[in-house]
C-alpha positions, 0 to 999 in steps of 0.5 A: 412384152418385156421380160419384166412384164412377163415375170410379173404375169408369171408371178400374178398367175402363180398367185391366182392358181395357188390361191385357188388350189389352197384347199387341196394341199398345204403345199399350195399355201407355200406356193402362194407365199412364194408367188407373193414374194415374186409379186413383191419383187416385181412391184419393186422392180417396176417402181410400184413400191406400194404394190411391192410392200403389200405383196411382201406383207401377203407373203409373210401372212401366207408363210405364217398360215403355211407354218400353222398348217404344216406343223399340227399343234399338239395339245 
């Protein structure tokens, strides 16, 4: 297994774990966003730019979710 494949396996595993644990803490949402960034980097490095692009979008969506949860709204 190459270093790139190991990096991709780590990124996708981190995404899965953080997604599964999101209900426990808002920090897992941030972890999911970071793991999506890593998945995006992996996608672009391996030449699968559609995967890299979609993972980048997921990272932005997850980061926005984390910001919404981490900063409670005041009414």
